[in-house]
Backbone as a ProteinNet text record, in pm:
[ID]
protein_1_A
[PRIMARY]
MAAQATFKSIKAVVPLLDRVLVQRFKAETKTATGIFLPTSATSSPLPEATVIAVGPGAPNKEGTVVPTSVKAGDRVLLPGWGGNSIKVGDDEYFLFKDAEILAKIQE
[TERTIARY]
2039.7	1974.6	1883.8	1878.5	1797.9	1649.4	1566.4	1421.8	1380.1	1275.7	1230.3	1091.5	1074	943.3	859.8	727.1	637.5	524.2	493.1	388.4	296.9	175.1	80.2	105.8	155.3	180.8	311.1	390.3	516.9	492	374.1	340.5	327.4	316	307.8	443.7	550.7	686.3	736.8	759.8	811.7	945.4	1057	1187.7	1201.8	1272.7	1299.4	1445.3	1472.2	1607.2	1677.5	1794.9	1871	1861.6	1749.6	1729.5	1677.2	1718	1679.7	1621.1	1499.9	1433.3	1463.2	1521.2	1559.4	1506.2	1497	1464.4	1578.4	1645.7	1758.9	1709.4	1793.6	1762.8	1772.4	1685.1	1687.9	1778.4	1853.3	1941.5	1857.9	1905.6	1836.9	1839.9	1730.1	1725.4	1746.1	1753.8	1771.7	1865.5	1956	2048.4	1977.7	2045.1	1988	1961.9	2037.1	2018.9	1916.7	1856.8	1750.7	1793.3	1918.5	1965.8	1924.6	1858.3	1818.4	1937.5	1957.7	2069.1	2028.7	2121	2087.5	2064.9	1989.6	1958.2	2084.8	2186.9	2311.3	2378.3	2356.5	2417.4	2336	2210.4	2123.3	2074.7	2120.9	2066.9	2116.2	2236.4	2285.3	2231.9	2178.8	2122.8	2233.4	2200.9	2296.6	2317.4	2433.3	2458.9	2386.2	2314.1	2238.5	2097.4	2038.9	1902.9	1837.7	1705.2	1627.5	1579.1	1594.9	1548.5	1397.6	1328	1182.4	1136.3	1199.5	1163	1283.4	1288.4	1397.6	1340.9	1417.3	1381.2	1421	1380.4	1408.4	1554.5	1631.6	1771.5	1795.3	1921.7	1958	2025	2006.5	2071.6	2221.6	2299.9	2443.8	2473.6	2599.9	2638.4	2579.3	2556.6	2498.7	2346.2	2286.6	2141.8	2072.5	2149.2	2092.9	2067.7	1949.3	1915.9	1987.9	2066.8	2138.2	2053.6	2002.4	1915.8	1992.9	1920.2	1982.8	2037.7	2136.4	2202.6	2134.6	2031.4	1958	1810	1735.4	1590.4	1521	1391	1313.3	1331.6	1352.6	1371.6	1517.4	1611.6	1753.8	1798.3	1897.8	1964.3	2090.7	2115.1	2228.9	2307.9	2431.2	2518.7	2528.5	2502	2496.7	2614.3	2647.8	2749.3	2692.6	2778.4	2734.3	2676	2679.6	2630.1	2540.7	2475.4	2398.9	2258.3	2193.2	2055.4	1960.2	1844.1	1739.6	1635.4	1601.8	1511.3	1365.4	1284.2	1139.7	1071.8	973.1	901.3	762.2	725.1	591.5	541.7	451.8	408.2	527.3	556.3	672.5	795.3	778.9	889.2	967.9	1099.6	1186.7	1250.4	1246.7	1303.8	1405.7	1492.4	1593.8	1600.3	1627	1651.2	1800	1861.1	2001.8	2013.1	2120.9	2152.4	2208.4	2185.9	2233.5	2385.1	2458.7	2604.8	2652.3	2568.5	2606.8	2599.1	2524.4	2511.1	2643.3	2695	2828.5	2831.5	2731.2	2733.3	2594	2574.5	2452.5	2489.2	2408.9	2437.5	2364.6	2441.5	2382.8	2405.1	2297.4	2307.2	2238.1
-10324.9	-10261.6	-10363.3	-10360.7	-10455.8	-10424.5	-10521.6	-10502.9	-10390	-10320.5	-10205.5	-10233.8	-10215.6	-10233.5	-10107.6	-10124.1	-10011.7	-10018.5	-9906.9	-9899.3	-9781	-9784	-9674.1	-9559.7	-9590.7	-9488.5	-9520.1	-9418.5	-9439.1	-9484.1	-9455.9	-9498.8	-9650.5	-9718	-9863.8	-9928	-9849.8	-9902.9	-9870.7	-9975.3	-9959.7	-10033.5	-9960.2	-10025.6	-10118.2	-10228.6	-10324.3	-10314.6	-10363.6	-10368.1	-10234	-10230.9	-10105.4	-10041	-10062.7	-10004.2	-9861.1	-9777.6	-9636.5	-9606.2	-9550.1	-9511.4	-9364.5	-9335.5	-9198	-9157.5	-9027.6	-8972.9	-8879.1	-8912.9	-8830.8	-8694.7	-8592.8	-8461.4	-8469.9	-8400	-8397.4	-8285	-8311.6	-8210.1	-8101	-7978.3	-7865.6	-7881.3	-7848.6	-7855.7	-7718.2	-7614.5	-7478.6	-7404.8	-7326.5	-7248.9	-7126.4	-7058.4	-6938.2	-6828.1	-6828.2	-6725.4	-6765.6	-6885.8	-6926.7	-7016.8	-7061.4	-7149.9	-7293.4	-7359.2	-7498	-7589.7	-7684.3	-7777.6	-7900.3	-7957.8	-8077.7	-8197.8	-8294.3	-8414.3	-8486.4	-8487.7	-8556.5	-8494.4	-8366.6	-8298.4	-8315.6	-8355.3	-8365.1	-8506.1	-8606	-8741.1	-8812	-8781.9	-8851.5	-8782.3	-8860.7	-8800.2	-8746.5	-8646.8	-8591.2	-8688.8	-8683.1	-8776.3	-8739.2	-8627.9	-8588.9	-8643.4	-8672	-8723.3	-8682.8	-8693	-8671.4	-8806	-8830.1	-8955	-8948.1	-9048.3	-9054.4	-9138.7	-9254.9	-9344.7	-9431.5	-9479.1	-9566	-9688	-9795.6	-9915.3	-9898.4	-9993.2	-9982.4	-10006.1	-10067.5	-10098.8	-10247.4	-10286.6	-10427.5	-10477.9	-10605.4	-10660	-10676.1	-10650.9	-10673.4	-10817.3	-10851.9	-10989.7	-11036.1	-10941.9	-10975.9	-10982.9	-10944.9	-10948.6	-10818.1	-10716.6	-10585.5	-10510.1	-10450.4	-10375.6	-10241.5	-10218	-10091.3	-10004.8	-9891.2	-9806.9	-9745.5	-9705	-9640.4	-9503.9	-9454.9	-9329.9	-9206.1	-9224.5	-9111.8	-9126.6	-9017.9	-9021.6	-8955.7	-8974.5	-8915.5	-8764.4	-8707.6	-8564.1	-8522.2	-8609.5	-8576.8	-8567.8	-8481.8	-8477.9	-8561	-8647.6	-8737.8	-8735.5	-8781.2	-8795.2	-8943.8	-8980.2	-9120.5	-9156.3	-9284.6	-9326.6	-9318	-9317.9	-9308.2	-9438.5	-9543.9	-9675.4	-9733.1	-9840.4	-9915.1	-9865.1	-9922.7	-9891.4	-9967.6	-9997.7	-10064	-9960.5	-9953.9	-9853	-9892.4	-9794	-9811.3	-9696.9	-9729	-9627.4	-9608.3	-9483	-9447.5	-9337.1	-9372.2	-9276.7	-9238.1	-9108.1	-9060.8	-9042	-9058.4	-9037.3	-9165.7	-9150.4	-9264.6	-9251.9	-9359.5	-9366.9	-9479.8	-9481.2	-9584.9	-9635.6	-9765.1	-9826.4	-9853.8	-9800.9	-9823.9	-9884	-9957.3	-9998.8	-9875.8	-9867.2	-9753.8	-9737	-9846.2	-9840.1	-9788.8	-9792.9	-9745.7	-9593.6	-9528.8	-9383.3	-9320.8	-9229	-9173.9	-9067.9	-8981.3	-8870.9	-8813.5	-8749.9	-8674.6	-8527.6	-8453.9	-8312.1	-8228.1	-8150.6	-8065.5	-7920.5	-7843.9	-7700.6	-7620.5
-19134.9	-19021.4	-18954.2	-18823.5	-18747.3	-18763.5	-18730	-18737.5	-18644	-18682.4	-18606.3	-18551.1	-18420.3	-18357.5	-18379.6	-18395.2	-18415.8	-18314.3	-18249.8	-18149.7	-18178.9	-18123.9	-18143.7	-18046.6	-17925.9	-17825.1	-17752.9	-17723.1	-17653.4	-17509.6	-17455.9	-17320	-17310.7	-17425.6	-17427.8	-17404.3	-17410.4	-17394.7	-17254	-17173.8	-17038.1	-17032.4	-17020.6	-17016.8	-16895.9	-16914.8	-16807.5	-16764.3	-16645	-16588.3	-16601.7	-16662.3	-16670.8	-16808.7	-16876.2	-17009.4	-16997	-17094.1	-17096.3	-17233.6	-17236.7	-17360.7	-17386.8	-17504.2	-17537.2	-17673.4	-17694.5	-17825.9	-17863	-17973.4	-18019.7	-18068.4	-18050.8	-18105.8	-18256.1	-18324.5	-18470.3	-18516.4	-18620.2	-18677.2	-18743.2	-18735.5	-18797.6	-18949.5	-19014.7	-19161	-19223.6	-19137.2	-19187.2	-19092.1	-19146.6	-19063.3	-19006	-18914.2	-18852.2	-18954.5	-19063.4	-19166.6	-19272.2	-19258.4	-19349.3	-19462.8	-19463.9	-19570.3	-19537	-19632.1	-19612.3	-19635.7	-19543.5	-19552.4	-19633.7	-19711.8	-19789.3	-19698.3	-19746.1	-19668.9	-19625.2	-19708.3	-19674	-19551.8	-19527.7	-19413.4	-19286.8	-19297.5	-19180.2	-19153.4	-19230.5	-19215.4	-19090.4	-19042.2	-18923.3	-18797.9	-18703	-18581.4	-18490.9	-18413.6	-18319.5	-18203.6	-18138.3	-18028.6	-17899.6	-17898	-17778.5	-17786.9	-17669.6	-17664.5	-17532.9	-17529.8	-17408.7	-17358.5	-17228.9	-17168.9	-17154.4	-17208.5	-17202.5	-17084.3	-17064.1	-16954.3	-16919.2	-16796	-16751.6	-16679.3	-16682.5	-16607.8	-16461.9	-16376.2	-16233.2	-16196.6	-16283.5	-16254.7	-16268.6	-16263.9	-16279.7	-16151.5	-16120.2	-16000.4	-16021.4	-15915.2	-15921.7	-15878.7	-15857.4	-15822.8	-15690.2	-15599.7	-15468.8	-15473.1	-15585.7	-15599.4	-15565.1	-15525.7	-15494.8	-15625.2	-15636.9	-15757.8	-15757.1	-15861.9	-15879.1	-15973	-15923.4	-16008.2	-16123.6	-16227.8	-16342.8	-16301.2	-16375.1	-16338.5	-16396.2	-16478.5	-16536.4	-16504.8	-16524.6	-16502.1	-16620.2	-16630.3	-16739.2	-16738.9	-16857.7	-16872.2	-16882.7	-16843.7	-16852.6	-16998.1	-17023	-17153.3	-17141.9	-17239.6	-17233.6	-17364.2	-17356	-17471.2	-17503.2	-17628.3	-17669.6	-17759.4	-17765	-17861.5	-18003.2	-18101.7	-18240.2	-18293.9	-18217.8	-18259.6	-18150.3	-18181.4	-18080.5	-18060.3	-17962.9	-17933.2	-18022.8	-17970.7	-18048.1	-18085.2	-18212.3	-18265	-18243.4	-18204.3	-18186.4	-18259.7	-18342.1	-18419.8	-18359.9	-18333.5	-18285.8	-18377.6	-18469.1	-18569.9	-18655.2	-18665	-18740.1	-18651.2	-18519.4	-18425.9	-18404.9	-18386.5	-18363.4	-18225.4	-18148.7	-18015	-18013.7	-17911	-17899.3	-17756.3	-17741.5	-17610.9	-17598.9	-17493.2	-17463.1	-17323.7	-17298.6	-17162.1	-17091.6	-16963	-16884.1	-16899.1	-16903	-16913.6	-17049.1	-17152	-17285.2	-17297	-17209.4	-17214.4	-17171	-17251.7	-17228.5	-17119.1	-17115.7	-17018.5	-17000.7	-16886.1	-16859.1	-16874.4	-16950.2	-16975.5	-16872.1	-16795.4	-16692.3	-16730.3	-16729.2	-16761.9	-16656.5
[MASK]
+++++++++++++++++++++++++++++++++++++++++++++++++++++++++++++++++++++++++++++++++++++++++++++++++++++++++++

């Protein structure tokens, strides 16, 4: 596993270029009927996440800045791999490139 950065406040992290800061949804540890799930069943994070912050975008070949396709507060679908982990207290966040995000969830 790669090194993990640790910060005191998530507001200290400002994504650059086309980077997107997300927080993955945590798996439920208890079913609707009250049955507690084993750690092995809940250890892998769900592929959904909430966008916390986004960078301004990255320049294309012509030098024009292309903005990111998501904004703070959006729900997104992530790949099962990748992202750089950031720890803030007990919470874990991830930085992804905008192009790595699979889909935006609209409800």
